[in-house]
MIDO-930298 format. One record per atom (N, C-alpha, C): residue number from 1; x, y, z; residue in one letter. Coordinates in Angstrom, 1 decimal, padded with zeros to 4 digits. Layout:
N
{num:NUM, c1:X, c2:Y, c3:Z, residu:A}
...
END
This chain:
87
{num:1, c1:057.7, c2:149.0, c3:002.8, residu:M}
{num:1, c1:057.6, c2:147.9, c3:003.3, residu:M}
{num:1, c1:058.1, c2:147.9, c3:005.0, residu:M}
{num:2, c1:057.5, c2:147.6, c3:006.1, residu:K}
{num:2, c1:057.8, c2:147.6, c3:007.6, residu:K}
{num:2, c1:059.2, c2:146.8, c3:007.7, residu:K}
{num:3, c1:060.2, c2:147.3, c3:008.5, residu:T}
{num:3, c1:061.3, c2:146.2, c3:008.8, residu:T}
{num:3, c1:061.5, c2:146.0, c3:010.3, residu:T}
{num:4, c1:061.7, c2:145.0, c3:010.6, residu:G}
{num:4, c1:062.3, c2:145.0, c3:012.0, residu:G}
{num:4, c1:061.1, c2:145.1, c3:013.3, residu:G}
{num:5, c1:060.8, c2:145.9, c3:014.1, residu:W}
{num:5, c1:059.8, c2:146.0, c3:015.1, residu:W}
{num:5, c1:059.2, c2:147.1, c3:014.8, residu:W}
{num:6, c1:059.4, c2:147.7, c3:013.5, residu:S}
{num:6, c1:058.4, c2:148.8, c3:013.4, residu:S}
{num:6, c1:056.9, c2:148.7, c3:013.3, residu:S}
{num:7, c1:056.6, c2:147.5, c3:013.0, residu:F}
{num:7, c1:055.0, c2:147.2, c3:012.8, residu:F}
{num:7, c1:054.4, c2:147.3, c3:014.0, residu:F}
{num:8, c1:055.0, c2:147.3, c3:015.4, residu:L}
{num:8, c1:054.6, c2:147.4, c3:016.7, residu:L}
{num:8, c1:054.1, c2:149.0, c3:017.1, residu:L}
{num:9, c1:054.5, c2:149.9, c3:016.0, residu:N}
{num:9, c1:054.1, c2:151.3, c3:016.4, residu:N}
{num:9, c1:052.7, c2:151.5, c3:016.0, residu:N}
{num:10, c1:052.1, c2:150.4, c3:015.2, residu:N}
{num:10, c1:050.7, c2:150.8, c3:014.9, residu:N}
{num:10, c1:049.8, c2:150.1, c3:015.6, residu:N}
{num:11, c1:050.3, c2:149.6, c3:016.6, residu:T}
{num:11, c1:049.3, c2:149.2, c3:017.8, residu:T}
{num:11, c1:049.3, c2:150.1, c3:019.0, residu:T}
{num:12, c1:047.8, c2:150.4, c3:018.9, residu:T}
{num:12, c1:047.7, c2:151.7, c3:019.8, residu:T}
{num:12, c1:047.7, c2:150.8, c3:021.3, residu:T}
{num:13, c1:047.7, c2:151.7, c3:022.4, residu:T}
{num:13, c1:047.4, c2:151.2, c3:023.8, residu:T}
{num:13, c1:046.2, c2:150.7, c3:024.1, residu:T}
{num:14, c1:045.0, c2:151.3, c3:023.6, residu:E}
{num:14, c1:043.8, c2:150.9, c3:023.8, residu:E}
{num:14, c1:043.4, c2:149.5, c3:022.9, residu:E}
{num:15, c1:044.0, c2:149.2, c3:021.9, residu:A}
{num:15, c1:043.7, c2:148.2, c3:021.4, residu:A}
{num:15, c1:044.7, c2:146.8, c3:022.1, residu:A}
{num:16, c1:045.9, c2:147.1, c3:022.6, residu:V}
{num:16, c1:046.8, c2:146.0, c3:023.4, residu:V}
{num:16, c1:045.7, c2:145.8, c3:024.9, residu:V}
{num:17, c1:045.1, c2:146.9, c3:025.3, residu:L}
{num:17, c1:044.5, c2:146.5, c3:026.5, residu:L}
{num:17, c1:043.0, c2:145.8, c3:026.0, residu:L}
{num:18, c1:042.5, c2:146.1, c3:025.0, residu:D}
{num:18, c1:041.2, c2:145.4, c3:024.8, residu:D}
{num:18, c1:041.8, c2:143.8, c3:024.4, residu:D}
{num:19, c1:042.6, c2:143.9, c3:024.0, residu:E}
{num:19, c1:043.0, c2:142.5, c3:023.7, residu:E}
{num:19, c1:043.2, c2:141.6, c3:024.7, residu:E}
{num:20, c1:044.3, c2:142.3, c3:026.2, residu:R}
{num:20, c1:044.5, c2:141.5, c3:027.2, residu:R}
{num:20, c1:043.2, c2:141.1, c3:028.0, residu:R}
{num:21, c1:042.3, c2:142.2, c3:027.9, residu:L}
{num:21, c1:041.1, c2:142.1, c3:028.9, residu:L}
{num:21, c1:040.0, c2:141.0, c3:028.1, residu:L}
{num:22, c1:040.2, c2:140.7, c3:026.7, residu:S}
{num:22, c1:039.6, c2:139.9, c3:026.3, residu:S}
{num:22, c1:040.4, c2:138.4, c3:026.4, residu:S}
{num:23, c1:041.5, c2:138.3, c3:026.5, residu:I}
{num:23, c1:042.4, c2:136.9, c3:026.8, residu:I}
{num:23, c1:042.1, c2:136.7, c3:028.4, residu:I}
{num:24, c1:042.1, c2:137.8, c3:029.1, residu:S}
{num:24, c1:042.0, c2:137.3, c3:030.7, residu:S}
{num:24, c1:040.5, c2:136.9, c3:031.1, residu:S}
{num:25, c1:039.4, c2:137.7, c3:030.2, residu:R}
{num:25, c1:038.1, c2:137.1, c3:030.3, residu:R}
{num:25, c1:038.1, c2:135.5, c3:030.0, residu:R}
{num:26, c1:038.7, c2:135.2, c3:028.5, residu:S}
{num:26, c1:038.6, c2:133.8, c3:028.1, residu:S}
{num:26, c1:039.4, c2:132.9, c3:029.1, residu:S}
{num:27, c1:040.4, c2:133.2, c3:029.7, residu:F}
{num:27, c1:041.1, c2:132.5, c3:030.7, residu:F}
{num:27, c1:039.8, c2:132.3, c3:031.8, residu:F}
{num:28, c1:039.5, c2:133.4, c3:032.5, residu:A}
{num:28, c1:038.2, c2:133.2, c3:033.7, residu:A}
{num:28, c1:037.3, c2:132.4, c3:033.4, residu:A}
{num:29, c1:037.0, c2:132.4, c3:032.1, residu:R}
{num:29, c1:035.5, c2:131.5, c3:031.8, residu:R}
{num:29, c1:036.4, c2:129.9, c3:031.7, residu:R}
{num:30, c1:037.2, c2:130.0, c3:031.1, residu:C}
{num:30, c1:037.8, c2:128.7, c3:030.9, residu:C}
{num:30, c1:037.9, c2:127.7, c3:032.4, residu:C}
{num:31, c1:038.7, c2:128.6, c3:033.4, residu:F}
{num:31, c1:039.0, c2:128.1, c3:034.9, residu:F}
{num:31, c1:037.7, c2:128.1, c3:035.5, residu:F}
{num:32, c1:036.9, c2:128.6, c3:035.3, residu:Q}
{num:32, c1:035.7, c2:128.7, c3:036.3, residu:Q}
{num:32, c1:034.7, c2:127.4, c3:036.5, residu:Q}
{num:33, c1:034.9, c2:126.5, c3:035.3, residu:T}
{num:33, c1:034.5, c2:125.3, c3:035.5, residu:T}
{num:33, c1:034.7, c2:124.4, c3:036.4, residu:T}
{num:34, c1:034.3, c2:123.4, c3:036.6, residu:S}
{num:34, c1:034.8, c2:122.1, c3:037.7, residu:S}
{num:34, c1:035.9, c2:121.7, c3:037.1, residu:S}
{num:35, c1:036.2, c2:121.5, c3:035.9, residu:D}
{num:35, c1:037.2, c2:120.9, c3:035.1, residu:D}
{num:35, c1:038.3, c2:122.1, c3:035.3, residu:D}
{num:36, c1:038.1, c2:123.2, c3:034.8, residu:G}
{num:36, c1:039.2, c2:124.2, c3:034.8, residu:G}
{num:36, c1:039.8, c2:124.4, c3:036.3, residu:G}
{num:37, c1:038.8, c2:124.4, c3:037.2, residu:T}
{num:37, c1:039.3, c2:124.4, c3:038.6, residu:T}
{num:37, c1:040.3, c2:123.3, c3:038.8, residu:T}
{num:38, c1:040.1, c2:121.9, c3:038.3, residu:K}
{num:38, c1:040.7, c2:120.8, c3:038.8, residu:K}
{num:38, c1:042.1, c2:120.8, c3:037.7, residu:K}
{num:39, c1:042.3, c2:121.4, c3:036.9, residu:I}
{num:39, c1:043.3, c2:121.4, c3:036.0, residu:I}
{num:39, c1:044.4, c2:122.6, c3:036.7, residu:I}
{num:40, c1:043.9, c2:123.8, c3:037.2, residu:L}
{num:40, c1:044.7, c2:124.8, c3:037.7, residu:L}
{num:40, c1:045.2, c2:124.4, c3:039.1, residu:L}
{num:41, c1:044.4, c2:123.7, c3:039.8, residu:N}
{num:41, c1:044.9, c2:123.0, c3:041.0, residu:N}
{num:41, c1:046.2, c2:121.9, c3:040.8, residu:N}
{num:42, c1:046.1, c2:121.2, c3:039.4, residu:Y}
{num:42, c1:046.8, c2:120.1, c3:039.5, residu:Y}
{num:42, c1:048.2, c2:121.1, c3:038.8, residu:Y}
{num:43, c1:048.3, c2:122.2, c3:038.1, residu:L}
{num:43, c1:049.4, c2:122.8, c3:037.5, residu:L}
{num:43, c1:049.7, c2:123.5, c3:038.6, residu:L}
{num:44, c1:049.1, c2:123.8, c3:039.9, residu:R}
{num:44, c1:049.7, c2:124.5, c3:040.9, residu:R}
{num:44, c1:050.4, c2:123.7, c3:041.7, residu:R}
{num:45, c1:050.0, c2:122.4, c3:041.9, residu:K}
{num:45, c1:050.5, c2:121.0, c3:042.4, residu:K}
{num:45, c1:051.8, c2:120.8, c3:041.9, residu:K}
{num:46, c1:051.9, c2:120.7, c3:040.8, residu:I}
{num:46, c1:053.3, c2:120.3, c3:040.1, residu:I}
{num:46, c1:054.2, c2:120.9, c3:039.9, residu:I}
{num:47, c1:053.9, c2:122.6, c3:040.0, residu:T}
{num:47, c1:054.7, c2:123.7, c3:039.9, residu:T}
{num:47, c1:055.2, c2:124.5, c3:041.2, residu:T}
{num:48, c1:054.0, c2:125.2, c3:041.5, residu:K}
{num:48, c1:054.2, c2:126.0, c3:042.7, residu:K}
{num:48, c1:054.2, c2:125.4, c3:044.1, residu:K}
{num:49, c1:053.8, c2:124.2, c3:044.2, residu:E}
{num:49, c1:054.0, c2:123.2, c3:045.6, residu:E}
{num:49, c1:055.4, c2:122.3, c3:045.5, residu:E}
{num:50, c1:055.7, c2:122.0, c3:044.0, residu:R}
{num:50, c1:056.9, c2:121.3, c3:043.9, residu:R}
{num:50, c1:058.1, c2:121.7, c3:044.7, residu:R}
{num:51, c1:058.8, c2:121.0, c3:045.2, residu:V}
{num:51, c1:060.1, c2:121.1, c3:046.3, residu:V}
{num:51, c1:060.9, c2:120.3, c3:045.5, residu:V}
{num:52, c1:062.0, c2:121.1, c3:045.2, residu:L}
{num:52, c1:063.6, c2:120.4, c3:044.5, residu:L}
{num:52, c1:064.5, c2:119.8, c3:045.6, residu:L}
{num:53, c1:064.9, c2:118.7, c3:045.2, residu:A}
{num:53, c1:065.9, c2:117.9, c3:046.3, residu:A}
{num:53, c1:067.2, c2:119.3, c3:046.1, residu:A}
{num:54, c1:067.9, c2:119.1, c3:047.3, residu:S}
{num:54, c1:069.3, c2:120.0, c3:047.1, residu:S}
{num:54, c1:070.2, c2:119.4, c3:046.1, residu:S}
{num:55, c1:069.7, c2:118.2, c3:045.5, residu:S}
{num:55, c1:070.8, c2:118.1, c3:044.6, residu:S}
{num:55, c1:070.5, c2:118.6, c3:043.3, residu:S}
{num:56, c1:069.4, c2:118.8, c3:043.2, residu:A}
{num:56, c1:068.9, c2:119.7, c3:041.8, residu:A}
{num:56, c1:070.0, c2:120.4, c3:040.9, residu:A}
{num:57, c1:069.8, c2:120.5, c3:039.9, residu:S}
{num:57, c1:070.9, c2:121.0, c3:038.9, residu:S}
{num:57, c1:070.4, c2:122.4, c3:038.8, residu:S}
{num:58, c1:071.3, c2:123.4, c3:038.5, residu:E}
{num:58, c1:070.8, c2:124.8, c3:038.0, residu:E}
{num:58, c1:069.7, c2:124.6, c3:036.7, residu:E}
{num:59, c1:070.0, c2:124.0, c3:036.0, residu:T}
{num:59, c1:069.1, c2:123.4, c3:034.8, residu:T}
{num:59, c1:067.7, c2:123.3, c3:035.3, residu:T}
{num:60, c1:067.6, c2:122.5, c3:036.4, residu:E}
{num:60, c1:066.2, c2:121.9, c3:036.8, residu:E}
{num:60, c1:065.5, c2:122.9, c3:037.4, residu:E}
{num:61, c1:066.3, c2:123.7, c3:038.4, residu:M}
{num:61, c1:066.0, c2:125.0, c3:039.0, residu:M}
{num:61, c1:065.2, c2:126.1, c3:038.1, residu:M}
{num:62, c1:065.7, c2:126.3, c3:037.0, residu:R}
{num:62, c1:065.5, c2:127.2, c3:036.2, residu:R}
{num:62, c1:064.1, c2:126.5, c3:035.2, residu:R}
{num:63, c1:064.0, c2:125.4, c3:034.5, residu:Y}
{num:63, c1:063.0, c2:125.1, c3:034.3, residu:Y}
{num:63, c1:061.9, c2:125.1, c3:035.2, residu:Y}
{num:64, c1:061.9, c2:124.7, c3:036.2, residu:L}
{num:64, c1:061.0, c2:124.5, c3:037.4, residu:L}
{num:64, c1:060.3, c2:126.1, c3:037.4, residu:L}
{num:65, c1:061.3, c2:127.0, c3:037.7, residu:E}
{num:65, c1:060.7, c2:128.3, c3:037.9, residu:E}
{num:65, c1:060.1, c2:129.0, c3:036.8, residu:E}
{num:66, c1:060.6, c2:128.7, c3:035.5, residu:G}
{num:66, c1:059.8, c2:129.1, c3:034.2, residu:G}
{num:66, c1:058.2, c2:128.2, c3:034.2, residu:G}
{num:67, c1:058.4, c2:126.9, c3:034.8, residu:Q}
{num:67, c1:057.1, c2:126.4, c3:034.9, residu:Q}
{num:67, c1:056.2, c2:127.3, c3:035.7, residu:Q}
{num:68, c1:056.6, c2:127.6, c3:037.1, residu:R}
{num:68, c1:055.9, c2:128.3, c3:038.2, residu:R}
{num:68, c1:055.3, c2:129.5, c3:037.5, residu:R}
{num:69, c1:056.7, c2:130.2, c3:036.7, residu:A}
{num:69, c1:056.0, c2:131.7, c3:036.3, residu:A}
{num:69, c1:054.9, c2:131.6, c3:035.2, residu:A}
{num:70, c1:054.9, c2:130.5, c3:034.4, residu:L}
{num:70, c1:053.8, c2:130.3, c3:033.6, residu:L}
{num:70, c1:052.3, c2:130.3, c3:034.1, residu:L}
{num:71, c1:052.4, c2:129.3, c3:035.1, residu:V}
{num:71, c1:051.3, c2:129.1, c3:036.1, residu:V}
{num:71, c1:050.7, c2:130.3, c3:037.1, residu:V}
{num:72, c1:051.6, c2:131.1, c3:037.3, residu:S}
{num:72, c1:051.5, c2:132.3, c3:038.1, residu:S}
{num:72, c1:050.6, c2:133.1, c3:036.9, residu:S}
{num:73, c1:051.2, c2:133.4, c3:035.6, residu:H}
{num:73, c1:050.6, c2:134.1, c3:034.6, residu:H}
{num:73, c1:049.3, c2:133.9, c3:034.5, residu:H}
{num:74, c1:049.2, c2:132.6, c3:034.4, residu:I}
{num:74, c1:047.5, c2:132.0, c3:033.9, residu:I}
{num:74, c1:046.7, c2:132.4, c3:035.2, residu:I}
{num:75, c1:047.3, c2:132.3, c3:036.3, residu:E}
{num:75, c1:046.6, c2:132.8, c3:037.6, residu:E}
{num:75, c1:046.1, c2:134.3, c3:037.6, residu:E}
{num:76, c1:047.0, c2:135.1, c3:037.2, residu:A}
{num:76, c1:046.9, c2:136.3, c3:037.0, residu:A}
{num:76, c1:045.9, c2:136.6, c3:036.1, residu:A}
{num:77, c1:045.9, c2:136.2, c3:035.1, residu:L}
{num:77, c1:045.1, c2:136.5, c3:033.6, residu:L}
{num:77, c1:043.7, c2:136.0, c3:034.2, residu:L}
{num:78, c1:043.6, c2:134.9, c3:035.0, residu:T}
{num:78, c1:042.1, c2:134.4, c3:035.4, residu:T}
{num:78, c1:041.7, c2:135.3, c3:036.4, residu:T}
{num:79, c1:042.2, c2:135.7, c3:037.4, residu:E}
{num:79, c1:042.0, c2:136.7, c3:038.3, residu:E}
{num:79, c1:041.5, c2:138.0, c3:037.7, residu:E}
{num:80, c1:042.2, c2:138.4, c3:036.5, residu:Q}
{num:80, c1:042.0, c2:139.9, c3:036.2, residu:Q}
{num:80, c1:040.5, c2:139.3, c3:035.2, residu:Q}
{num:81, c1:040.2, c2:138.6, c3:034.7, residu:G}
{num:81, c1:039.2, c2:138.3, c3:033.8, residu:G}
{num:81, c1:038.2, c2:138.2, c3:034.5, residu:G}
{num:82, c1:038.3, c2:137.4, c3:036.0, residu:R}
{num:82, c1:036.9, c2:137.3, c3:036.9, residu:R}
{num:82, c1:036.9, c2:138.6, c3:037.4, residu:R}
{num:83, c1:037.8, c2:139.3, c3:037.8, residu:G}
{num:83, c1:037.2, c2:140.9, c3:038.0, residu:G}
{num:83, c1:036.5, c2:141.8, c3:036.7, residu:G}
{num:84, c1:036.8, c2:141.5, c3:035.8, residu:S}
{num:84, c1:036.1, c2:142.4, c3:034.6, residu:S}
{num:84, c1:034.7, c2:141.9, c3:034.1, residu:S}
{num:85, c1:034.6, c2:140.5, c3:034.4, residu:L}
{num:85, c1:033.4, c2:139.9, c3:034.2, residu:L}
{num:85, c1:032.3, c2:140.3, c3:035.1, residu:L}
{num:86, c1:032.7, c2:140.9, c3:036.5, residu:L}
{num:86, c1:032.1, c2:141.1, c3:037.2, residu:L}
{num:86, c1:031.3, c2:142.6, c3:037.2, residu:L}
{num:87, c1:032.5, c2:143.4, c3:036.6, residu:S}
{num:87, c1:032.1, c2:144.7, c3:036.3, residu:S}
{num:87, c1:031.2, c2:145.0, c3:035.4, residu:S}
END
């Protein structure tokens, strides 16, 4: 029986890359529609384009930064997927 993190040792680099490529292609397909584009633009507007007041707490800033990081990750996967769909 495997314990702790040892189960990760069975995952090959190639399998991880194949999974990431599959996921990024799914993101690209999802956000290539007009609805997907509208959603991604909305997510950008409420996160990356949002400016907090100088009175914002550290907690509020950290929360927004986490949201921005997630939207950036979605954008990156979408762009990777778009590139792989063209190849």
